[in-house]
ZALO-708541 format. One line per 10 residues: number of its first residue (from 1); their letters; for each residue x negated, y negated, z of C-alpha. Coordinates in steps of 0.1 Angstrom, whole numbers, always signed. Layout:
BEGIN
NUM> a> X:Y:Z | ...
This chain:
BEGIN
1> msgtgsttfv> -445:-508:-780 | -431:-476:-800 | -453:-441:-805 | -475:-458:-833 | -499:-473:-813 | -531:-454:-825 | -516:-459:-863 | -509:-496:-854 | -544:-504:-839 | -563:-481:-867
11> eraddikpce> -547:-501:-893 | -557:-532:-876 | -589:-522:-871 | -594:-519:-909 | -588:-560:-914 | -607:-570:-887 | -639:-591:-893 | -663:-590:-862 | -687:-604:-880 | -694:-625:-920
21> gkleirsidr> -721:-624:-944 | -740:-651:-967 | -763:-635:-989 | -788:-665:-1014 | -809:-649:-1039 | -839:-677:-1051 | -856:-670:-1080 | -893:-685:-1077 | -924:-684:-1100 | -956:-676:-1101
31> kgrvlhtwkt> -964:-716:-1092 | -940:-710:-1062 | -910:-736:-1081 | -875:-723:-1071 | -861:-714:-1107 | -828:-710:-1095 | -804:-702:-1062 | -775:-681:-1059 | -753:-684:-1028 | -723:-660:-1021
41> pnvivfdarv> -703:-645:-994 | -706:-608:-993 | -682:-576:-984 | -694:-559:-952 | -684:-525:-952 | -664:-501:-929 | -698:-480:-923 | -712:-514:-905 | -689:-511:-875 | -705:-475:-871
51> imahllvgdq> -737:-489:-869 | -729:-519:-848 | -710:-498:-825 | -746:-476:-819 | -766:-506:-817 | -741:-524:-791 | -752:-492:-770 | -791:-493:-773 | -785:-459:-798 | -827:-463:-816
61> vptykigyig> -812:-438:-841 | -830:-455:-878 | -793:-447:-894 | -782:-478:-870 | -811:-504:-880 | -813:-525:-910 | -844:-519:-929 | -839:-526:-968 | -820:-545:-991 | -814:-525:-1019
71> vgtggnapqr> -807:-542:-1056 | -789:-521:-1085 | -776:-525:-1119 | -737:-520:-1109 | -714:-549:-1117 | -686:-529:-1098 | -664:-559:-1073 | -678:-548:-1038 | -652:-531:-1017 | -649:-527:-980
81> sdttlvaevh> -649:-489:-985 | -688:-487:-1002 | -707:-462:-992 | -737:-470:-1014 | -748:-498:-1040 | -730:-483:-1073 | -765:-481:-1099 | -794:-489:-1070 | -829:-496:-1088 | -854:-498:-1055
91> kqgiepysfp> -849:-502:-1019 | -875:-536:-1008 | -883:-534:-968 | -874:-564:-946 | -891:-590:-936 | -891:-599:-900 | -856:-611:-891 | -847:-646:-874 | -822:-663:-856 | -818:-694:-879
101> dgdngqveit> -799:-712:-857 | -812:-702:-823 | -787:-683:-798 | -756:-682:-818 | -748:-652:-834 | -766:-649:-865 | -790:-632:-880 | -814:-640:-911 | -826:-613:-929 | -848:-613:-962
111> atldfgsaan> -866:-593:-989 | -889:-605:-1016 | -890:-586:-1051 | -927:-596:-1058 | -939:-602:-1092 | -948:-563:-1099 | -920:-551:-1081 | -901:-515:-1092 | -874:-533:-1097 | -892:-549:-1127
121> gntlreagli> -871:-546:-1163 | -839:-543:-1149 | -812:-566:-1149 | -800:-571:-1116 | -763:-575:-1105 | -759:-563:-1070 | -776:-562:-1032 | -771:-542:-1004 | -787:-545:-967 | -791:-505:-965
131> sldgttlfar> -804:-485:-929 | -840:-479:-919 | -833:-448:-929 | -815:-454:-962 | -782:-437:-956 | -763:-463:-950 | -747:-492:-964 | -736:-523:-943 | -728:-550:-966 | -728:-551:-1006
141> qvhgdifkds> -722:-578:-1030 | -727:-586:-1068 | -739:-615:-1084 | -747:-629:-1119 | -769:-615:-1139 | -809:-619:-1133 | -833:-603:-1151 | -858:-590:-1132 | -894:-593:-1145 | -931:-601:-1139
151> giqlqyiwri> -930:-637:-1143 | -903:-643:-1108 | -897:-630:-1072 | -867:-628:-1060 | -860:-635:-1026 | -828:-619:-1008 | -820:-636:-971 | -791:-621:-961 | -770:-642:-933 | -751:-619:-904
161> ift> -726:-641:-889 | -705:-625:-860 | -675:-644:-855
């Protein structure tokens, strides 16, 4: 191999996807009826590598734990280089996470924007998984326009799958 070993590795590391994500959003009315469901894959951003490396060795710093699902009005296509939502309007704390299919390398993270959410009055177009201290983006995705008002809850269900 020629003298480009570390450069070649870095270029390849940027292309490796050790995990993938799927986002489901449910619009629910006051009677508990699901009005609409959106499903889309998401973009795991480069900073996710930092989070995963620290968690692998048991680092308990809040920067390295997922604590929020952020929502915003930005509609720019997600990029792996994203470090924040484009136009964040609210961060919602996550609910207890689950391992939906047993111990097979998947985790499900959920947050619900309730009827009285601070996001009310906004047309939401983007969502992101954000660290517990609010500083590090793990994943981001855009979706079709959803006008959030006091008549609906929005349930964000994010599944991360380690491949």
